[in-house]
C-alpha positions in Angstrom: 11.4 8.6 53.1 14.1 9.2 52.2 15.5 6.7 50.0 18.8 6.7 51.9 16.6 4.9 54.6 15.3 2.1 52.0 19.1 1.7 50.8 20.9 1.5 54.7 22.3 -1.7 55.6 25.3 -2.8 57.4 27.5 -4.0 53.6 26.4 0.1 52.2 27.9 1.2 56.1 30.9 -0.6 55.6 31.9 1.2 52.2 30.7 4.7 53.0 33.1 4.4 56.3 35.7 3.4 54.1 35.3 6.2 51.5 35.4 8.6 54.4 38.9 7.4 55.2 40.1 8.3 51.9 42.2 11.7 52.6 43.8 12.6 49.1 42.6 13.1 45.6 44.8 10.1 45.0 43.6 8.3 47.5 40.6 8.4 46.0 41.5 8.0 42.3 43.3 4.4 43.4 39.8 3.6 45.3 37.6 4.1 43.0 39.9 2.0 40.1 39.9 -0.5 42.3 35.8 -0.3 43.7 34.4 0.3 40.0 35.0 -0.1 36.3 36.0 3.2 34.4 32.0 3.3 32.7 31.0 3.3 36.4 33.7 5.9 37.8 33.1 8.3 34.4 29.1 7.7 34.9 29.1 8.9 38.5 31.5 12.2 37.7 29.4 12.5 34.2 26.1 13.1 37.3 28.0 15.4 39.3 28.7 17.4 36.5 25.3 17.4 35.2 23.8 18.1 38.5 26.5 21.0 39.2 25.2 22.6 36.0 21.6 22.4 36.7 22.0 24.0 39.8 24.1 26.9 37.6 20.6 27.5 35.4 22.4 26.1 32.4 19.6 24.7 29.7 19.5 20.6 28.9 21.0 20.9 25.2 24.4 22.6 26.6 24.3 20.2 28.8 24.5 17.1 26.8 26.6 19.3 24.6 29.6 19.8 27.7 28.8 16.3 29.4 27.7 14.0 26.2 24.8 13.0 29.1 21.5 11.4 27.6 18.3 13.9 28.4 17.1 10.5 30.7 20.2 11.3 32.6 19.6 14.9 32.6 16.3 14.3 33.9 16.9 12.1 36.6 19.8 13.8 38.1 17.3 16.9 38.3 14.4 14.9 39.6 17.3 13.9 42.3 18.1 17.7 42.6 14.6 18.8 43.2 12.7 15.7 45.0 15.9 13.7 46.7 18.1 13.4 49.6 19.7 16.9 49.1 23.4 15.2 48.8 24.4 17.2 45.8 23.9 20.8 47.4 25.9 19.0 50.4 28.5 18.4 48.2 28.4 21.8 46.2 28.2 23.9 49.5 31.2 22.3 50.5 33.3 22.4 47.8 32.6 26.6 47.3 33.2 26.8 50.9 36.3 25.1 50.4 37.3 27.3 46.9 36.9 30.3 49.1 38.6 29.5 51.8 41.5 28.7 49.2 41.0 31.5 47.6 41.1 34.1 50.7 44.4 32.1 51.8 46.2 32.7 48.4 44.7 36.6 48.1 46.3 36.9 51.9 49.6 35.3 51.0 49.6 38.0 48.2 48.9 41.1 50.5 51.6 39.5 52.7 54.3 39.4 49.5 53.3 42.7 48.6 54.1 44.2 51.7 
């Protein structure tokens, strides 16, 4: 059973519906600053970076040096990557796809400018 089934309730549904309403990076910054402490936001962002570095094949010592994350945090994130609900991989795929689309758009613009 996926962990999200244990977490699911109407309060979290309300929170997640609210998050899905955010449309810009600035709106995300504003909402999360209102919702969380700075430490909580930084901890979440650290976990996301740790997950990306693990997916990209970095070793623990490199991750500790770059992020300051403890080996316990890295292990927990690694466990989520291997046995979790695939949430990290979903966002990585979408960020990569968005980056590829943006890169293609800018090279198309450069090609048009060159003509």
